[in-house]
C-alpha positions as CSV (number, residue, x, y, z in Angstrom):
1,M,81.3,68.4,86.6
2,A,80.3,65.6,84.2
3,S,79.7,68.1,81.4
4,S,83.2,69.6,81.9
5,S,84.6,66.1,81.8
6,R,82.7,65.3,78.6
7,F,84.0,68.5,77.0
8,N,87.6,67.6,78.0
9,I,87.4,64.1,76.7
10,L,86.0,65.2,73.3
11,K,88.4,68.2,73.0
12,S,91.5,66.2,73.9
13,S,90.4,63.3,71.7
14,I,90.0,65.5,68.7
15,G,93.4,67.0,69.2
16,M,95.0,63.6,69.6
17,S,92.9,62.2,66.8
18,A,94.2,64.9,64.4
19,A,97.8,63.9,65.1
20,T,97.0,60.2,64.9
21,L,95.0,60.8,61.7
22,M,98.1,62.4,60.1
23,S,100.2,59.3,61.2
24,R,97.5,56.9,59.9
25,I,97.3,58.7,56.5
26,L,101.0,58.4,56.2
27,G,100.7,54.8,57.3
28,L,98.2,54.2,54.5
29,V,100.6,55.8,52.0
30,R,103.3,53.5,53.4
31,T,101.0,50.5,52.8
32,I,100.2,51.6,49.3
33,L,103.9,51.8,48.5
34,E,104.5,48.4,50.3
35,A,101.9,46.8,48.1
36,A,103.4,48.4,45.0
37,V,107.0,47.5,45.8
38,L,106.7,44.2,47.8
39,G,103.5,43.0,46.1
40,G,101.2,40.4,47.8
41,N,103.3,37.3,47.9
42,A,106.6,36.0,49.2
43,L,108.6,39.2,49.6
44,A,105.7,40.9,51.4
45,S,105.3,37.8,53.6
46,E,109.0,38.0,54.6
47,W,108.7,41.7,55.7
48,G,105.3,41.2,57.3
49,F,106.4,38.2,59.4
50,A,109.7,39.7,60.5
51,I,108.2,43.0,61.7
52,I,105.7,41.1,63.9
53,F,108.3,40.4,66.5
54,P,109.3,43.9,67.5
55,N,105.7,45.0,67.2
56,I,104.6,42.3,69.7
57,F,106.8,43.8,72.4
58,R,105.7,47.3,71.3
59,R,102.1,46.5,71.9
60,L,102.8,44.5,75.1
61,L,105.4,46.7,76.9
62,G,105.1,50.0,75.1
63,E,101.4,50.5,74.5
64,G,100.0,47.8,76.7
65,A,99.5,47.0,80.4
66,L,102.8,48.5,81.7
67,G,102.1,52.0,80.4
68,T,98.5,51.7,81.4
69,A,99.4,50.6,85.0
70,L,101.9,53.5,85.2
71,I,99.3,56.2,84.5
72,P,97.3,55.9,87.8
73,L,100.5,55.6,89.8
74,I,101.8,58.9,88.4
75,S,98.4,60.5,88.7
76,N,98.1,59.6,92.3
77,A,101.7,60.5,93.0
78,E,101.3,64.0,91.7
79,T,98.7,64.7,94.4
80,E,100.8,63.4,97.2
81,E,104.5,63.9,96.5
82,E,106.9,66.4,95.0
83,K,107.9,66.3,91.4
84,I,111.4,65.2,92.2
85,A,110.1,62.0,93.8
86,I,108.1,61.2,90.6
87,R,111.2,61.7,88.5
88,R,113.2,59.4,90.7
89,K,110.5,56.7,90.5
90,L,110.4,57.0,86.8
91,G,114.2,56.7,86.7
92,V,113.9,53.3,88.5
93,V,111.1,52.1,86.1
94,F,112.9,53.2,82.9
95,T,116.2,51.6,84.1
96,V,114.6,48.2,84.9
97,L,112.5,48.3,81.7
98,G,115.6,49.1,79.6
99,L,117.6,46.2,81.0
100,V,114.6,43.8,80.4
101,L,114.2,45.0,76.9
102,I,117.9,44.5,76.1
103,L,117.6,40.9,77.4
104,I,114.5,40.4,75.2
105,V,116.3,41.7,72.1
106,I,119.2,39.4,72.6
107,L,117.1,36.3,73.3
108,V,114.7,36.7,70.4
109,S,117.6,37.5,68.0
110,L,119.5,34.4,69.1
111,F,116.4,32.3,68.6
112,A,115.9,33.6,65.1
113,F,119.6,33.1,64.3
114,F,119.8,29.5,65.4
115,F,116.3,28.1,64.6
116,G,115.2,30.1,61.5
117,H,116.9,27.8,59.0
118,L,114.7,24.8,60.2
119,F,111.6,26.1,58.4
120,K,110.7,24.6,55.1
121,E,109.4,27.7,53.3
122,E,112.2,29.9,51.9
123,Y,110.3,33.2,52.6
124,V,109.9,32.1,56.3
125,R,113.7,31.4,56.5
126,N,114.4,34.8,54.9
127,A,112.1,36.5,57.4
128,F,114.0,35.0,60.4
129,K,117.3,36.4,58.9
130,L,115.8,39.9,59.2
131,I,114.6,39.5,62.8
132,P,118.0,40.1,64.6
133,Y,118.4,43.4,62.7
134,L,114.8,44.6,63.5
135,M,114.6,43.6,67.2
136,P,116.5,46.7,68.5
137,Y,113.5,48.7,67.4
138,A,111.6,47.0,70.2
139,F,113.9,48.6,72.7
140,F,113.3,52.1,71.3
141,I,109.6,51.9,70.7
142,C,108.8,50.4,74.1
143,L,110.5,53.2,75.9
144,I,108.8,55.7,73.6
145,G,105.4,54.1,74.5
146,I,106.0,54.4,78.3
147,G,107.2,58.0,77.8
148,G,104.0,58.8,76.0
149,A,101.9,57.2,78.8
150,C,103.7,59.4,81.3
151,L,103.1,62.5,79.2
152,S,99.3,61.7,79.1
153,T,99.2,62.4,82.8
154,K,100.2,66.0,81.9
155,R,97.5,66.1,79.3
156,V,100.1,66.1,76.6
157,F,98.6,64.0,73.8
158,F,99.2,65.8,70.5
159,L,103.0,66.1,70.3
160,P,103.7,62.4,71.3
161,A,101.2,61.3,68.7
162,L,103.1,63.4,66.1
163,A,106.3,61.5,66.9
164,G,104.7,58.4,65.3
165,L,104.8,60.2,62.0
166,L,108.6,59.7,61.8
167,L,108.4,55.9,61.3
168,N,106.1,56.3,58.4
169,I,108.1,59.2,56.9
170,F,111.3,57.1,57.0
171,I,109.7,54.0,55.5
172,I,107.8,56.0,52.8
173,S,111.1,57.6,51.8
174,T,112.8,54.2,51.4
175,L,109.9,52.6,49.6
176,G,109.5,55.6,47.3
177,Y,113.1,55.4,46.3
178,F,112.7,51.7,45.3
179,Y,109.4,52.3,43.6
180,Y,110.5,55.2,41.4
181,I,114.0,54.0,40.4
182,K,112.7,50.4,39.9
183,T,116.0,48.8,41.1
184,P,116.4,45.2,40.0
185,E,117.9,44.3,43.4
186,I,114.4,44.2,45.0
187,Q,115.5,41.9,47.8
188,S,117.8,44.6,49.3
189,V,114.7,46.8,50.0
190,L,114.0,44.7,53.2
191,Y,117.4,45.6,54.7
192,R,117.0,49.2,53.7
193,L,113.5,49.2,55.4
194,T,115.1,47.8,58.5
195,G,117.6,50.6,58.6
196,A,114.8,53.2,58.2
197,V,112.8,51.6,61.1
198,L,115.8,51.7,63.5
199,A,116.7,55.3,62.6
200,S,113.1,56.5,63.2
201,G,113.1,54.7,66.6
202,V,116.2,56.6,67.8
203,I,114.9,60.0,66.7
204,Q,111.4,59.3,68.3
205,L,113.0,58.4,71.6
206,I,115.1,61.6,71.7
207,F,112.0,63.6,70.9
208,I,109.9,61.9,73.7
209,G,112.8,62.5,76.1
210,Y,112.7,66.2,75.2
211,L,109.0,66.4,75.8
212,M,109.3,64.7,79.2
213,H,112.1,67.1,80.2
214,R,110.0,70.1,79.1
215,N,107.1,68.9,81.2
216,G,109.2,68.2,84.3
217,I,108.9,64.4,84.3
218,F,112.2,63.4,82.7
219,P,113.5,60.4,84.8
220,E,116.2,61.0,87.3
221,F,118.7,58.1,87.1
222,H,120.8,57.1,90.1
223,F,121.5,53.7,91.6
224,L,120.7,54.9,95.1
225,H,117.1,55.5,94.1
226,F,116.5,51.8,93.7
227,A,116.5,51.2,97.5
228,E,114.5,54.4,98.1
229,H,111.8,53.8,95.5
230,K,111.6,50.0,95.1
231,D,108.0,50.2,96.2
232,I,107.0,51.5,92.8
233,L,108.5,48.4,91.2
234,R,106.4,46.2,93.5
235,E,103.2,48.2,93.0
236,L,103.8,48.4,89.2
237,W,104.5,44.7,89.1
238,N,101.3,43.9,91.0
239,L,99.2,46.1,88.7
240,A,100.9,45.3,85.4
241,L,101.5,41.6,85.7
242,P,97.8,40.6,85.1
243,G,97.7,43.0,82.2
244,L,101.0,41.7,80.9
245,L,99.7,38.1,81.0
246,A,96.6,39.2,79.1
247,G,98.8,41.1,76.7
248,S,101.0,38.0,76.3
249,A,98.0,35.9,75.5
250,L,96.9,38.5,72.9
251,Q,100.3,38.8,71.3
252,L,100.6,35.0,71.3
253,S,97.3,34.8,69.5
254,L,98.5,37.4,67.0
255,L,101.7,35.5,66.4
256,I,99.7,32.3,65.9
257,D,97.4,34.1,63.5
258,K,100.3,35.4,61.4
259,S,102.1,32.1,61.6
260,L,99.0,30.2,60.4
261,A,98.6,32.7,57.6
262,V,102.1,32.1,56.4
263,F,101.4,28.4,56.0
264,I,98.1,28.9,54.2
265,S,99.8,30.5,51.2
266,A,102.4,33.1,50.3
267,S,99.6,35.7,49.8
268,A,97.6,35.0,53.0
269,L,99.8,37.1,55.3
270,P,100.0,40.1,53.0
271,S,96.3,40.1,52.4
272,L,95.7,40.1,56.2
273,S,98.2,42.9,56.7
274,Y,96.8,45.1,53.9
275,S,93.2,44.7,55.0
276,E,94.2,45.3,58.7
277,R,95.8,48.6,57.7
278,I,92.5,49.9,56.3
279,V,90.3,48.3,59.0
280,Y,92.5,49.6,61.9
281,L,92.6,53.1,60.5
282,P,89.4,54.1,62.5
283,V,90.7,52.2,65.5
284,G,93.9,54.1,65.6
285,V,92.4,57.5,64.7
286,F,89.4,57.4,67.0
287,A,89.3,54.6,69.5
288,L,93.0,54.7,70.7
289,S,92.7,58.5,71.0
290,V,89.6,58.3,73.1
291,G,90.9,55.4,75.1
292,S,94.2,57.3,75.9
293,V,92.3,60.4,77.0
294,L,89.7,58.4,78.8
295,M,92.4,56.5,80.7
296,A,94.0,59.7,82.1
297,D,90.6,61.2,82.8
298,M,89.2,58.2,84.6
299,S,92.4,57.8,86.7
300,R,91.9,61.2,88.1
301,S,88.2,60.6,88.8
302,A,89.0,57.2,90.4
303,A,91.8,58.8,92.6
304,A,89.2,61.4,93.8
305,G,86.5,58.7,94.3
306,R,84.2,60.3,91.6
307,F,82.9,57.0,90.2
308,D,79.6,58.5,88.9
309,E,81.8,60.8,86.7
310,M,83.7,57.7,85.5
311,L,80.5,56.0,84.4
312,D,79.3,59.2,82.7
313,S,82.6,59.4,80.8
314,L,82.3,55.8,79.7
315,Q,78.7,56.2,78.6
316,F,79.6,59.3,76.6
317,S,82.6,57.7,75.0
318,L,80.7,54.6,74.0
319,R,78.0,56.6,72.3
320,H,80.6,58.5,70.2
321,V,82.3,55.2,69.3
322,I,79.1,53.9,67.9
323,F,78.3,57.1,66.1
324,C,81.8,57.3,64.4
325,C,82.7,53.7,63.9
326,L,79.5,52.1,62.7
327,P,79.4,54.1,59.5
328,M,83.1,53.4,58.9
329,S,82.4,49.7,59.2
330,L,79.4,49.8,56.8
331,F,81.3,52.0,54.3
332,V,84.1,49.4,54.0
333,V,81.5,46.6,53.7
334,F,79.8,48.4,50.8
335,F,82.9,49.5,48.9
336,R,85.9,47.3,50.0
337,T,86.7,46.2,46.5
338,E,86.7,49.7,45.1
339,I,88.9,50.8,48.1
340,I,91.5,48.0,47.5
341,E,91.6,48.6,43.8
342,A,92.1,52.4,44.2
343,L,94.7,52.0,46.9
344,F,96.8,49.0,46.0
345,L,96.3,47.8,42.4
346,R,99.6,49.0,40.9
347,G,103.2,47.9,40.6
348,N,103.8,44.4,41.9
349,F,100.2,44.1,43.4
350,T,98.1,42.0,41.1
351,M,94.4,41.3,40.6
352,H,94.9,38.0,42.4
353,D,96.4,39.9,45.4
354,M,93.4,42.2,45.3
355,N,90.9,39.4,45.5
356,E,92.8,37.7,48.3
357,T,92.8,41.0,50.3
358,S,89.1,41.7,49.6
359,W,88.2,38.3,51.0
360,A,90.0,39.0,54.3
361,M,88.7,42.6,54.5
362,L,85.0,41.4,54.2
363,F,85.2,39.9,57.6
364,Y,87.7,42.3,59.3
365,C,85.6,45.4,58.5
366,M,82.6,43.9,60.4
367,G,84.6,44.1,63.6
368,I,85.5,47.8,63.5
369,P,82.9,48.8,66.1
370,F,84.0,46.0,68.4
371,F,87.7,46.7,68.0
372,C,87.0,50.3,68.9
373,S,84.7,49.8,71.8
374,V,87.1,47.4,73.7
375,K,89.7,50.3,73.7
376,V,87.1,52.4,75.5
377,I,85.7,49.9,78.0
378,T,89.0,48.6,79.4
379,P,90.1,52.0,80.9
380,A,87.1,51.6,83.3
381,F,88.9,48.6,84.8
382,F,92.5,49.9,84.6
383,A,91.6,53.3,86.1
384,R,90.4,51.5,89.3
385,K,93.6,49.4,89.2
386,D,91.5,46.3,88.3
387,M,93.9,44.5,86.0
388,K,92.9,40.9,86.7
389,T,89.4,41.0,85.3
390,P,90.4,42.2,81.8
391,M,93.2,39.7,81.9
392,K,90.9,36.7,82.5
393,I,88.4,38.0,79.9
394,S,91.2,38.6,77.4
395,M,92.6,35.1,77.9
396,A,89.2,33.5,77.4
397,A,88.6,35.5,74.2
398,I,92.0,34.6,72.9
399,A,91.4,30.9,73.6
400,V,88.2,31.2,71.5
401,N,90.1,33.0,68.8
402,I,92.7,30.3,68.5
403,V,90.1,27.5,68.4
404,L,88.1,29.3,65.8
405,N,91.3,29.9,63.7
406,L,92.0,26.2,63.6
407,I,88.4,25.4,62.6
408,L,87.7,28.2,60.1
409,M,91.1,28.5,58.3
410,W,90.8,25.2,56.4
411,K,87.7,26.2,54.4
412,M,87.9,30.0,54.6
413,K,91.7,30.5,54.6
414,Q,92.7,34.1,55.7
415,G,89.0,35.0,55.8
416,G,88.5,32.4,58.5
417,L,91.4,34.0,60.5
418,A,89.8,37.4,60.2
419,L,86.3,36.1,61.2
420,A,87.8,34.4,64.2
421,T,89.3,37.7,65.3
422,V,86.0,39.5,65.0
423,F,84.2,36.8,67.0
424,S,86.7,36.9,69.8
425,S,86.4,40.7,70.0
426,V,82.6,40.4,70.3
427,I,83.1,38.0,73.2
428,N,85.7,40.2,74.8
429,N,83.3,43.2,74.7
430,V,80.3,41.2,76.0
431,L,82.2,39.8,79.0
432,L,83.8,43.2,79.9
433,I,80.3,44.8,80.0
434,I,78.9,42.0,82.1
435,F,81.7,42.4,84.7
436,L,81.3,46.1,84.6
437,H,77.6,45.7,85.4
438,R,78.5,43.4,88.3
439,S,80.8,46.1,89.7
440,N,77.9,48.5,89.7
441,F,78.9,50.3,86.5
442,K,75.5,50.0,84.8
443,L,75.3,51.5,81.3
444,N,72.2,53.2,80.0
445,W,71.2,50.7,77.3
446,G,68.3,52.8,76.2
447,E,70.5,55.7,75.3
448,L,73.1,53.4,73.6
449,G,70.3,51.7,71.7
450,I,69.0,55.0,70.3
451,T,72.5,55.9,69.2
452,F,73.0,52.5,67.6
453,F,69.6,52.7,65.8
454,K,70.1,56.2,64.4
455,S,73.7,55.5,63.4
456,A,72.8,52.2,61.7
457,A,69.8,53.7,59.9
458,S,71.9,56.7,58.7
459,S,74.7,54.5,57.6
460,A,72.4,52.2,55.6
461,I,70.8,55.2,53.9
462,A,74.2,56.7,53.1
463,G,75.5,53.4,51.8
464,I,72.4,52.7,49.5
465,I,72.4,56.2,48.1
466,S,76.2,56.1,47.6
467,F,76.0,52.8,45.8
468,F,74.0,54.4,42.9
469,T,76.9,56.9,42.4
470,I,79.3,54.2,41.2
471,P,78.5,54.7,37.5
472,L,79.3,58.4,37.9
473,L,82.5,57.5,39.6
474,I,83.5,55.1,36.7
475,K,82.9,58.1,34.4
476,L,85.0,60.2,36.6
477,N,87.8,57.6,36.4
478,S,87.6,57.7,32.6
479,L,87.8,61.5,32.5
480,Y,90.5,62.1,35.0
481,G,92.1,58.6,35.4
482,G,92.1,58.8,39.1
483,K,90.6,55.9,41.1
484,F,91.9,57.4,44.3
485,L,90.0,60.6,43.6
486,S,86.9,58.6,43.0
487,I,87.2,56.9,46.5
488,I,87.7,60.4,48.1
489,V,84.6,61.6,46.3
490,L,82.6,58.5,47.3
491,L,83.7,58.8,51.0
492,A,82.8,62.5,51.1
493,F,79.4,61.8,49.6
494,F,78.8,59.0,52.0
495,G,79.8,61.2,54.9
496,I,77.6,64.1,53.9
497,I,74.6,61.9,53.5
498,Y,75.3,60.3,56.9
499,L,75.6,63.7,58.6
500,I,72.5,65.1,57.0
501,T,70.5,62.0,58.0
502,N,71.7,62.3,61.6
503,L,70.9,66.0,61.5
504,L,67.3,65.2,60.5
505,L,67.1,62.5,63.2
506,R,68.4,65.0,65.8
507,T,71.2,62.7,66.9
508,A,72.6,63.7,70.3
509,E,76.2,62.9,69.3
510,L,76.2,65.2,66.3
511,H,74.7,68.0,68.4
512,E,77.5,67.5,71.1
513,F,80.2,67.7,68.4
514,L,78.7,70.8,66.9
515,S,78.4,72.4,70.4
516,L,82.1,71.7,71.0
517,L,83.0,73.5,67.7
518,K,80.9,76.5,68.7
519,R,82.5,76.5,72.2
520,R,86.0,76.5,70.7
521,G,85.0,79.1,68.2
522,K,83.8,81.5,70.9
523,K,87.1,81.0,72.8
524,N,89.1,81.9,69.7
């Protein structure tokens, strides 16, 4: 049973990761164009600060505790009730959530309209002018996130992840238009970008609604259902409230980070945003995919009382997080300057902007394994409907993050903000594992240690060997004029050395991945 569960986790994660990878690649293209068009100073700060507000509610209500709490409720309901009852319950949830979101959009927009002019910096005032236009996106994307959580209970991961491509496609089209025609009215690009964001939200919501209808879980809306199924609101509130509080603390910390960056300098916020885009690429491609699949898998195991299977799934997923994310972290540490230069150094993005971004990325990239592992550990709590423990741990970690921000930012500027984020993530992971241990979920540290040692050794060997190829890459640049091509070659070379070294070390994770490919090949 455990072996089958491992296969399903890896198979579904690869499928979802493929869709997410396409979205993240487009996101990277979007960031390259943002750097070229908006640069790394005031204009980029205006857009980066304004988009924070709808994204806060997306992460809190769309991708956060509410969707997570809904998964075990739907998973349990499918084994006990008819599909029509599930659809009616979802109708109640979506109606209440929609009304709450409309209220949030109105309140945040009014705050921005009446108080934005009080700030001293012009680019901050301009950002507040954009917020009322961007906030409706929070309504669309939160409902999209909840719909995706519902679809995960049907093991539908790939198509909802593909929906995320639309946002990047719309923004890339808008930025590409401005980049290639080089319009002198550059300030108008922010309002065009806002229109692209809203249009993508509408289309994504329609697409998710279609997928829910096709899988038999489209909400059934009727006011009479509120009295009949008000229990799901109570249960969802009891499960989601602790997670919402934790999410609120996290988003408050994020808002404080971005706000502090704005007041450090005009280039601090863009440097954080550009480095985050690269650093969070593996988090989005791998960790979120594994975490989403793991959440649905663990919820079914918890509902059936198979806690040994849950522990096995967690152990398996953590090993693969170490195997995949540790080399990513070290690769960025080794070659972050070359990466930034190849991706961003064009258009309005200057050498000064590159140095500022490199400083923030130095610290962010160290946190990649910790950012990824926390996405895998928390489902072990949520699947058992334990929302309070992660809430308390998250709030403690966020408190540490805020204190460290205020201490480190004065000397280290945006690098201090990045380092504080990494420290708080380490604390979050350590506390989560301690509480898991107390609840009798005892990880096999010997097995994890072997994975860590082999992955770290292979990554170091790959990094050192790859470092000596830089003169060859400089020659490649001079011959073909393609810095981006050089990074692709460098990444491929690093990856090949890493895999060969793991093959020689007989790493279990590589063997499991190859076994999956053979298994799928036989089926085809």
